[in-house]
N, C-alpha and C positions, 0 to 999 in steps of 0.2 A: 245835045250831042247826037249825031246820027248813028244808026245801027252799024254802019260800016266801021265807024271810028271805034265803037265799043269792041267789035270783034278784033280789030287790030291791036287794041290795048291789051286785051286778054290773051291774045296769042303770044304777046311778048313776054308774058309771065310763065308760059308753059315750059316745063323742064323736059329737055330732050334726053331720054334715058338711053337712047341708042348712039348718042354722040361719042366719039372716041375720047379717051382720057387725055387731057391736055397737060403739057409741061409748062404752060404759060403762067399767067398771073394767078391762077387758082391753086396751084401746088403749095406755096408757103402757108396759105390759110389753113388748108387741111392738115398739113404737118404740125402747125401750131396747136390745132385742136388735139391731135394725137399725142403730142409731147405734153401738153397740159394735163391730159387724162392720166398719162403714165406717171407724171410727176406727182399728181394727187394721190395715186395709189401708193407710190413710194413713201410719201409723207405720212400717210395713214399707217403703213407698216412700221415705219421708223418710230412713230409715236407709240404704237402698240408695244414694241420691244423696249423702248426707253421708259415709258411711264407704266405700262402694264406689266413689265417684267418679263414677258414671254415665258413660254413653258420651260425653256432650257435654263432660265435664271432663277427658278424657284429652288431654294436651298433647304435641305433637310436639317433640322436642328433639334436639340434636346433642351428642355427648360427646367427651371427650378423656381421655387417661390420664396420671396423675401419673407422672413419669419422672425418672430421674437426669440431671442437667445439670451440665456443667463450666463454669467461668468463661470459658474460651476460646471457648465457643460464641457469645458475644456479638460476637466479632470474626471470625466465620467469613465467608469470602468465597466459598469453593467447596469441595466435597468430591469425592473421587475414590477409586476402588478400585484396588488393585494387588497386587504380590507382592514379597517380600524376595528380592533377587538379589545374589549375590557378584560384585563387579566384577572380582575377581582370582581366577580359577578355572582349573585345568589338569587334564587327564587325563595322568598321569605314566606314561611307558613307558620301556623300555630302548632304547638306540640300537643294541644288538647283538641277535643272534638266538640263542636258547638255551632250555634247560629251566630253569624256576624251581626253585632249590634252597634258597632261604632267603627268608622273608617276616617282616618285623620289625614290621608294624603291622596294626591292624584298624580298623574303622569307629569314629570318634569320637576316635581318638588325635590328640594335638597334636604337631606336629613342628616342628623349626627348620630353617632353610635349610642345606642340605648334609648333613643327617642321612640315614643309610641306611634306605631303605624296603624294599629287597629285593635279591637277587643271583641271577643266572643262572649256570649251569655255565660254568667258565672254564678248564678243564684245557688246552684247545687253545691259547688265547691266552696262558696262562701258559707253555706250552712255547715258543711263538713269542717271548715276552719273554726267556726264558732263552737262547734261541739268539741273539737280538739282543745281549744283554749279553756273551755269549761272543765274538761277532764284534767287539764294541768292544774287548774285552781284547786280541784278536789285533792289531787295528789300532793300538792304543796301543803294543804291543810292537814292531811293525814301525817305528813312528815313532821309538821309542827307539833301535832299531838304526840307522835312517837318520841320526838325529841324531849318534850316535857316529861313523859313517862320515864325516859332514860335518865333525865336529871334527878327525878325523885328516887328511882331505883338505885342510882349511883350513890346518892346521899345516904339512903337507908343501908346500903351495903357497907359503906365506910363506917357508919355508926355501929352496925352489928359486928363488924370485924374488930373494932376497938373494944367493945364490950366482951367479945369472945376471947380476946387476948388477955383481958383482966379476969376472965372466968365468971363474968356476971350474967351471961346468957348461955343457954344450952347450944350444943352443936347443931341440933335440928333447926333452931331458929336462925342460926347463921347460914345454914344450907338453903333455907327458904329465901333469905335476902339475896344470897349469891345467885340463885336460879332466876329470881325476878330481874336482877341486873342484866344477866346474860340475855334473857328474852327481850328486854328493852333495847339492848344493843342490836340484836337481830332485827327487831322491828324497825329501828331507825334505818338500818341498811336496806331493808326491803322498801321502806318508804322513799328513800333516796332513789332507788332503782325505778320505782313507780313514777317519780317526778321526771327522771331522765327519759323514760318511755313516753310520758305525756308530752314532754318538750319535743321529742322526735316526731310525735304525731302532729304537733302544731306546725313544725317545719315542713312536714310532708303536705299538710293541707295548704300551707302558704305557697309551696311550689305549685300545687295544683291550681291555685288562684293565679299565680304568676304565668302559668302556661296558657291562661286565657287571654293574656296581653301579648300582642305581637310587637316586638321591638326590632329596631334596626341593628343588625350585627356589626355594622361599620359605617363610617361616614360615606355617603354616596348620594346618587340621584335616582329617583324612581323612573324606570324606563317603561314599564307596563303595569297595569292594574288588572288583576285576574278575577276579582270577586267584588260584589257589591253588598251593601247592608241587606240582611235578610237571608242571604245564602248560607248554606251549611259548609263549614270549614272542617276538613279532616286531615290528619297528618299525611295520609297517603292518597287521599282523593279516591278511595275505592268505592264509596257508595254512589249510587246513581244520582246525578244532579248535584253532587258535592264538588267543592273546589279544594285542590291540594295546596295551592299557594295563594297568598293574598296579593303580593306585588313582586316584581323583579327589580332588583336593586343592583346598581353598578357603581364602582368606585372610579370616577372619571380621571383621577390622578394616575390610574394604572393603565390608561389607554396606550396601546401599541399597535403597530401595523404588522400584520402577519402576511408574508408573501412566500410563494412557492418558487424556489430557485432551481433551475435545471441541474441535474447531477453533473452534467458536463461543464457547468460554470461555477460550481460550488467552491472550487479551489481559489476563485478570485475573491471570495468573501472571508473576512476574519472578524472575530469578536472585537467590538469597539471601533470598527471601521466607520469613518464619517459618511453620512448619507444626507440626501436632500429629499424631502417628502412633499409631494403635491397631491391635492385632493381634487377630484372632479367637481365637487360642489363649491370649491373655493379656488378657482383656477388662478387668480391673481396673486395668491399667497404661496410662498415656498417656506416650508418648515425645516429647520435643522434637526438632525437626528443621528443616531449611531446604532450599529448592530449590537443588540443586547444579548441575543442568544441564537445559536444555531442548533436546532433540535437534532440530537444524534441518532436519527433514523430517517430512512427514505420511504417515500410512497411508491410502492412498486407499480401501481396502476398508472401514475402520472410521471414516474421517473423524476421526482422532484424532492427537494429537502426544504422543510419548513424553516423559515428565517424570521425572527422577531426583531423589529426595529423600534427603538424607543424615541419619543419626542424629547427635544431639548427646550423648545419654546412653544409648547402647545397653548392654544387659546380656547375660549368657550365655544367657538364655532365648530370645533372638531367633535364629532359625535360617533358613537359606536355604529359599526356596519357601513360606514362610508367607504366608497371605493377610493383607492389611493395608488399612486405610482411612486416607486422608490428609485432614486438615482444613487447608486453606490459610487463613491468618489475615491480617487487615489490618494488624496491628501486632505487635511483639514481646511475648511473654508476660513477665509479671513473674517475678522470680527464684523458683525452686521452685514455679511455678504448677502444674506437673504433679502435685505432691504435695498440693495443696489438697483437702480433703475434698469429695467430690461433693455436690451439693445436690439436694433434691427440688423440682421445679418443675411448674407447671401454666400453661396459657395464661392471659394476663391477663384475657381475656374471661370466664373461668370464675368470677372473683371478683366478688362483689356485697356490698352492705351491707344488714343487717337489724338494726334497733334499735341503730344506732351501732356494730355489730361487722362485721368482714369475715368472710364466710361463703362456703362453696361447697356445692353440692348433689351428694352422692355417689349414684350409681345402684346400687341393690341389687335385683336382680330387675326388677320392673316399677314400682317405686316409688323415690322419692328421699328422702334423709335430709339435713337441714340440719346442717352441721358448721362450728363456728367455727374459724378458722385464724389463725395469726400469720405475716405475710408478711415477706420480707426484700428483698434487692436485685432489681432488674430484670435479667433475662438475655435480651436481645433482645426478642422478643414474649412472653416468659414471665416469671413472677415466682417467686422463691424462696418456698417454704413451709417455715417453721421448725418449726411445730407444727400438728398436726391431721390430717395425711394420711400415707399410706404409699405406697410405690412400687407401682403397679399399680391404684390406686383410679381408678375411672371417674367423672369429674366432668361436670356439665352445662355446656355453653357458652351464654353469653348467657341466663341464667335470667330469666324474666319476673317481674313484680311479684306475680302471683297464684300463683306456684309456692311451695309450702310443704312442710315435712317431712311425709311420708306421701302426697304427691300421686302419682297414677298417671300414668306417662308412657309414650310410645312413641317409639322411635328414628325419626328422620326418614329417609325413603328418598331 
């Protein structure tokens, strides 16, 4: 190809920027490009507002959580927090002073009234008891001797009296026999007193020996152990390094929940009022109870009144000092109500109707999902949800008519 031909071809491709705008065949093409660009922008904007929700479509909502509810909550009058306390509790110690030589229990052991918990050294009091018993034996022997002397003096007195009445003995001989008889009577009386004294001494020594034995004052469970073998036990623990108590014992059958009820709410509580007790340590179990006592005094610092609630169906898992929640009820629970399967519930205001079905809107991220549910009984201001929800689901309260599945929402502040 010649150089002239190449120049001619290239010149045909050059754009003339100074040429006037033509209304000919180029106009529809440029308009098509313009309209296509504008249409694309409109489509993008429409998609943003339809699928993205747009700023103006974000709805402010309030939410609640689907939670476990028990039937008793419909009858709740008041709730209060407290602790499990043993009403019968004792720090058991020895009445005597000595070194602990035997320990029979540890924490958690169950004991019966009178059973031996421990024993301190008793060699000194055992010796005193032996001495007292020996003294009693001597006193009884003296009494026997005095009794024999009395019998002989009595026989001689009767014989001398008969002879004196017959005039066969002198009055002086009769007086001697009479005096001997009276001395024998006095000696027997003295000997009997000595025996009584010796017996008292033996009982005193036995008490001292018994004081070295530490016994359970009532049926209960050992909560704490305060001393070990070899340590000195004193009644008051005054000596340095000594222990005042051996163990702390509690009667588990006397466990009650003590709760502080506000003065402003105490009029809602009455003796024997039914209650439901839940323990933080045993969250799945609900215990039936009743108000046993309202202590007739207020705590001025806390403005509360101490209320004691007794268990009706306590088990061995309930322990002293556990934290508890008391639900005071307006009426008695039905039989075995504490064993009824708990129900999932949501506030009644979260349930709405769509196309003849009951639905709720579950919040997931920033959007809501419409879920059909099956409702059950009303529980106060909530309603049971038999199907469709799980515990922990967040539902929208008072959903508006324009709220639908996929809508973007924001939590109301």
